[in-house]
C-alpha positions as a LaTeX table, in Angstrom:
\begin{tabular}{lrrr}
\hline
Residue & $x$ (\AA) & $y$ (\AA) & $z$ (\AA) \\
\hline
Met1 & $-74.35$ & 41.29 & $-231.18$ \\
Lys2 & $-74.63$ & 39.58 & $-234.55$ \\
Lys3 & $-71.95$ & 41.96 & $-235.72$ \\
Leu4 & $-69.64$ & 40.74 & $-232.94$ \\
Met5 & $-70.18$ & 37.10 & $-233.84$ \\
Leu6 & $-69.61$ & 37.93 & $-237.51$ \\
Ile7 & $-66.39$ & 39.72 & $-236.61$ \\
Ala8 & $-65.28$ & 36.75 & $-234.50$ \\
Ala9 & $-66.07$ & 34.37 & $-237.36$ \\
Ile10 & $-64.22$ & 36.56 & $-239.86$ \\
Ala11 & $-61.25$ & 36.92 & $-237.52$ \\
Gly12 & $-61.16$ & 33.14 & $-237.07$ \\
Thr13 & $-61.27$ & 32.63 & $-240.83$ \\
Ile14 & $-58.53$ & 35.19 & $-241.38$ \\
Val15 & $-56.39$ & 33.58 & $-238.70$ \\
Ala16 & $-56.91$ & 30.14 & $-240.21$ \\
Thr17 & $-56.18$ & 31.26 & $-243.77$ \\
Ser18 & $-53.12$ & 33.22 & $-242.72$ \\
Cys19 & $-51.40$ & 29.90 & $-242.01$ \\
Asn20 & $-52.01$ & 28.60 & $-245.52$ \\
Asn21 & $-48.67$ & 27.43 & $-246.88$ \\
Asn22 & $-49.84$ & 27.03 & $-250.49$ \\
Pro23 & $-48.08$ & 29.55 & $-252.72$ \\
Lys24 & $-50.38$ & 31.83 & $-254.66$ \\
Asn25 & $-47.89$ & 33.78 & $-256.72$ \\
Ser26 & $-44.59$ & 32.07 & $-257.28$ \\
Asp27 & $-42.95$ & 35.30 & $-258.46$ \\
Thr28 & $-43.30$ & 37.05 & $-255.11$ \\
Asp29 & $-43.08$ & 33.96 & $-252.90$ \\
Ser30 & $-39.72$ & 32.95 & $-254.30$ \\
Glu31 & $-38.30$ & 36.32 & $-253.35$ \\
Met32 & $-39.34$ & 36.00 & $-249.69$ \\
Thr33 & $-37.39$ & 33.92 & $-247.20$ \\
Ala34 & $-39.05$ & 31.60 & $-244.70$ \\
Gly35 & $-38.14$ & 34.01 & $-241.89$ \\
Glu36 & $-39.71$ & 36.93 & $-243.74$ \\
Lys37 & $-42.88$ & 34.90 & $-244.31$ \\
Leu38 & $-42.99$ & 34.04 & $-240.61$ \\
Asp39 & $-42.56$ & 37.70 & $-239.65$ \\
Gln40 & $-45.23$ & 38.76 & $-242.14$ \\
Thr41 & $-47.69$ & 36.15 & $-240.88$ \\
Leu42 & $-47.15$ & 37.15 & $-237.26$ \\
Glu43 & $-47.63$ & 40.84 & $-238.14$ \\
Thr44 & $-50.84$ & 40.02 & $-240.02$ \\
Leu45 & $-52.12$ & 38.01 & $-237.07$ \\
Asp46 & $-51.41$ & 40.89 & $-234.71$ \\
Glu47 & $-53.17$ & 43.35 & $-237.03$ \\
His48 & $-56.29$ & 41.17 & $-237.28$ \\
Lys49 & $-56.29$ & 40.53 & $-233.56$ \\
Asp50 & $-55.95$ & 44.26 & $-232.82$ \\
His51 & $-58.75$ & 45.09 & $-235.27$ \\
Ala52 & $-61.07$ & 42.48 & $-233.76$ \\
His53 & $-60.35$ & 43.72 & $-230.22$ \\
Ala54 & $-60.96$ & 47.33 & $-231.28$ \\
Thr55 & $-64.29$ & 46.39 & $-232.84$ \\
Leu56 & $-65.32$ & 44.44 & $-229.75$ \\
Lys57 & $-64.39$ & 47.39 & $-227.53$ \\
Glu58 & $-66.39$ & 49.74 & $-229.78$ \\
Glu59 & $-69.49$ & 47.51 & $-229.51$ \\
Leu60 & $-69.13$ & 47.36 & $-225.73$ \\
Thr61 & $-68.84$ & 51.13 & $-225.55$ \\
Lys62 & $-71.99$ & 51.57 & $-227.65$ \\
Ala63 & $-73.94$ & 49.15 & $-225.44$ \\
Glu64 & $-72.72$ & 50.93 & $-222.31$ \\
Glu65 & $-73.72$ & 54.30 & $-223.77$ \\
Lys66 & $-77.25$ & 52.95 & $-224.40$ \\
Val67 & $-77.46$ & 51.84 & $-220.77$ \\
Asn68 & $-76.25$ & 55.24 & $-219.55$ \\
Lys69 & $-78.73$ & 57.05 & $-221.81$ \\
Ala70 & $-81.58$ & 54.83 & $-220.61$ \\
Lys71 & $-80.59$ & 55.56 & $-216.97$ \\
Ala72 & $-80.52$ & 59.27 & $-217.70$ \\
Asp73 & $-83.95$ & 59.04 & $-219.40$ \\
Leu74 & $-85.33$ & 57.14 & $-216.40$ \\
Asp75 & $-83.92$ & 59.69 & $-213.96$ \\
Glu76 & $-85.43$ & 62.49 & $-216.04$ \\
Ala77 & $-88.86$ & 60.78 & $-216.16$ \\
Ile78 & $-88.79$ & 60.22 & $-212.39$ \\
Arg79 & $-87.76$ & 63.84 & $-211.81$ \\
Lys80 & $-90.66$ & 65.05 & $-213.99$ \\
Gly81 & $-93.09$ & 62.62 & $-212.34$ \\
Asp82 & $-94.27$ & 61.29 & $-215.72$ \\
Lys83 & $-95.41$ & 57.72 & $-214.92$ \\
Gln84 & $-95.74$ & 56.65 & $-218.58$ \\
Ala85 & $-92.31$ & 58.03 & $-219.48$ \\
Glu86 & $-90.89$ & 56.37 & $-216.35$ \\
Glu87 & $-92.38$ & 53.01 & $-217.36$ \\
Asp88 & $-91.06$ & 53.38 & $-220.90$ \\
Ala89 & $-87.64$ & 54.41 & $-219.57$ \\
Arg90 & $-87.51$ & 51.39 & $-217.20$ \\
Lys91 & $-88.37$ & 49.10 & $-220.11$ \\
Ala92 & $-85.69$ & 50.77 & $-222.26$ \\
Leu93 & $-83.18$ & 50.47 & $-219.40$ \\
Asp94 & $-83.97$ & 46.75 & $-218.98$ \\
Glu95 & $-83.52$ & 46.21 & $-222.72$ \\
Ala96 & $-80.28$ & 48.22 & $-222.71$ \\
Asn97 & $-78.96$ & 46.24 & $-219.72$ \\
Thr98 & $-79.90$ & 42.95 & $-221.41$ \\
Leu99 & $-78.21$ & 44.07 & $-224.61$ \\
Trp100 & $-75.13$ & 45.20 & $-222.69$ \\
Asp101 & $-74.92$ & 41.88 & $-220.79$ \\
Lys102 & $-75.29$ & 39.93 & $-224.04$ \\
Thr103 & $-72.72$ & 42.14 & $-225.73$ \\
Lys104 & $-70.27$ & 41.63 & $-222.86$ \\
Ala105 & $-70.78$ & 37.86 & $-222.97$ \\
Thr106 & $-70.41$ & 37.80 & $-226.75$ \\
Ala107 & $-67.34$ & 40.00 & $-226.59$ \\
Arg108 & $-65.82$ & 37.81 & $-223.90$ \\
Glu109 & $-66.55$ & 34.66 & $-225.95$ \\
Ala110 & $-65.32$ & 36.24 & $-229.19$ \\
Gly111 & $-62.24$ & 37.57 & $-227.44$ \\
Val112 & $-61.41$ & 34.12 & $-226.13$ \\
Lys113 & $-61.98$ & 32.61 & $-229.57$ \\
Ile114 & $-59.85$ & 35.27 & $-231.23$ \\
Glu115 & $-57.10$ & 34.75 & $-228.66$ \\
Glu116 & $-57.28$ & 30.96 & $-229.04$ \\
Gly117 & $-57.31$ & 31.24 & $-232.83$ \\
Thr118 & $-54.39$ & 33.63 & $-232.78$ \\
Asn119 & $-52.43$ & 31.41 & $-230.42$ \\
Lys120 & $-53.13$ & 28.35 & $-232.57$ \\
Ala121 & $-52.09$ & 30.24 & $-235.69$ \\
Val122 & $-48.91$ & 31.49 & $-234.00$ \\
Asp123 & $-48.14$ & 27.95 & $-232.82$ \\
Ala124 & $-48.81$ & 26.55 & $-236.29$ \\
Thr125 & $-46.62$ & 29.22 & $-237.83$ \\
Lys126 & $-43.85$ & 28.52 & $-235.34$ \\
Asp127 & $-44.19$ & 24.78 & $-236.00$ \\
Ala128 & $-43.96$ & 25.43 & $-239.74$ \\
Ala129 & $-40.87$ & 27.57 & $-239.20$ \\
Lys130 & $-39.35$ & 24.89 & $-236.99$ \\
Ser131 & $-40.12$ & 22.23 & $-239.62$ \\
Thr132 & $-38.56$ & 24.43 & $-242.27$ \\
Gly133 & $-35.49$ & 24.88 & $-240.09$ \\
Asn134 & $-35.29$ & 21.13 & $-239.49$ \\
Ala135 & $-35.63$ & 20.46 & $-243.22$ \\
Leu136 & $-32.87$ & 22.97 & $-243.92$ \\
Asp137 & $-30.69$ & 21.31 & $-241.28$ \\
Arg138 & $-31.30$ & 17.89 & $-242.83$ \\
Ala139 & $-30.57$ & 19.25 & $-246.31$ \\
Tyr140 & $-27.39$ & 20.86 & $-244.99$ \\
Asp141 & $-26.32$ & 17.60 & $-243.34$ \\
Lys142 & $-27.04$ & 15.66 & $-246.53$ \\
Thr143 & $-25.09$ & 18.22 & $-248.54$ \\
Ile144 & $-22.15$ & 17.92 & $-246.15$ \\
Asp145 & $-22.31$ & 14.12 & $-246.34$ \\
Ala146 & $-22.53$ & 14.17 & $-250.13$ \\
Thr147 & $-19.62$ & 16.62 & $-250.30$ \\
Lys148 & $-17.54$ & 14.41 & $-248.01$ \\
Asn149 & $-18.40$ & 11.35 & $-250.07$ \\
Ala150 & $-17.52$ & 13.17 & $-253.28$ \\
Ala151 & $-14.26$ & 14.38 & $-251.74$ \\
Asp152 & $-13.43$ & 10.85 & $-250.57$ \\
Ala153 & $-14.20$ & 9.45 & $-254.00$ \\
Thr154 & $-12.15$ & 12.18 & $-255.65$ \\
Gly155 & $-9.27$ & 11.53 & $-253.25$ \\
Lys156 & $-9.39$ & 7.80 & $-253.99$ \\
Ala157 & $-9.49$ & 8.49 & $-257.72$ \\
Ile158 & $-6.50$ & 10.79 & $-257.40$ \\
Asp159 & $-4.65$ & 8.19 & $-255.30$ \\
Asn160 & $-5.41$ & 5.53 & $-257.92$ \\
Ala161 & $-4.30$ & 7.84 & $-260.71$ \\
Val162 & $-1.10$ & 8.69 & $-258.86$ \\
Glu163 & $-0.45$ & 5.03 & $-258.13$ \\
Lys164 & $-1.05$ & 3.98 & $-261.73$ \\
Thr165 & 1.00 & 6.89 & $-263.00$ \\
Gly166 & 3.78 & 5.88 & $-260.62$ \\
Glu167 & 3.55 & 2.26 & $-261.77$ \\
Lys168 & 3.58 & 3.34 & $-265.40$ \\
Ala169 & 6.52 & 5.69 & $-264.75$ \\
Asn170 & 8.40 & 2.88 & $-262.98$ \\
Lys171 & 7.67 & 0.51 & $-265.86$ \\
Ile172 & 8.87 & 3.07 & $-268.38$ \\
Ala173 & 11.97 & 3.70 & $-266.29$ \\
Asp174 & 12.62 & $-0.06$ & $-266.05$ \\
Asp175 & 12.14 & $-0.42$ & $-269.79$ \\
Ala176 & 14.48 & 2.48 & $-270.43$ \\
Glu177 & 17.03 & 1.01 & $-268.08$ \\
Lys178 & 16.78 & $-2.33$ & $-269.88$ \\
Lys179 & 17.23 & $-0.70$ & $-273.22$ \\
Val180 & 20.26 & 1.20 & $-271.94$ \\
Lys181 & 21.77 & $-2.10$ & $-270.67$ \\
Asp182 & 20.93 & $-3.80$ & $-273.94$ \\
Leu183 & 22.66 & $-1.04$ & $-275.82$ \\
Lys184 & 25.69 & $-1.24$ & $-273.60$ \\
Asn185 & 25.89 & $-4.99$ & $-274.00$ \\
Arg186 & 25.86 & $-4.93$ & $-277.75$ \\
\hline
\end{tabular}
């Protein structure tokens, strides 16, 4: 039973640490996309959940086998008519039943905690993915806005340059025309 509680505690710790967003190795983290990290985290959660459930099932099976063995020993003692063996077998059966009941209760409690922890971790991971998506959307929108602003500013600068060039060209043309008239009038 202590083993089951230890497994539940370890599973809870693993579930909680699997949601840690702090990068450990920037070389490998930078190569993985947010979606890949989400997929990896969900796979890890499923693996830990499956392992914890398998261990709980194994402990339940062992406890049930002890109960069945104690029943068989009691039946054998009754069949032989050995009162001392029967008394010992009844005591062993009571202990096995108590252990089995405690194991079932612990497994049920640990299973609920594992399920709750997994669900919380999945929700936290989904929330992190959603936040990442929202941040990417905001960054995209800001990039679009900045690009539009830069394009507008560039367009205005080009318009100003064209206008000034046109003014300068008109002034030069006017000056040339004046000079031509001055030359003709001389």
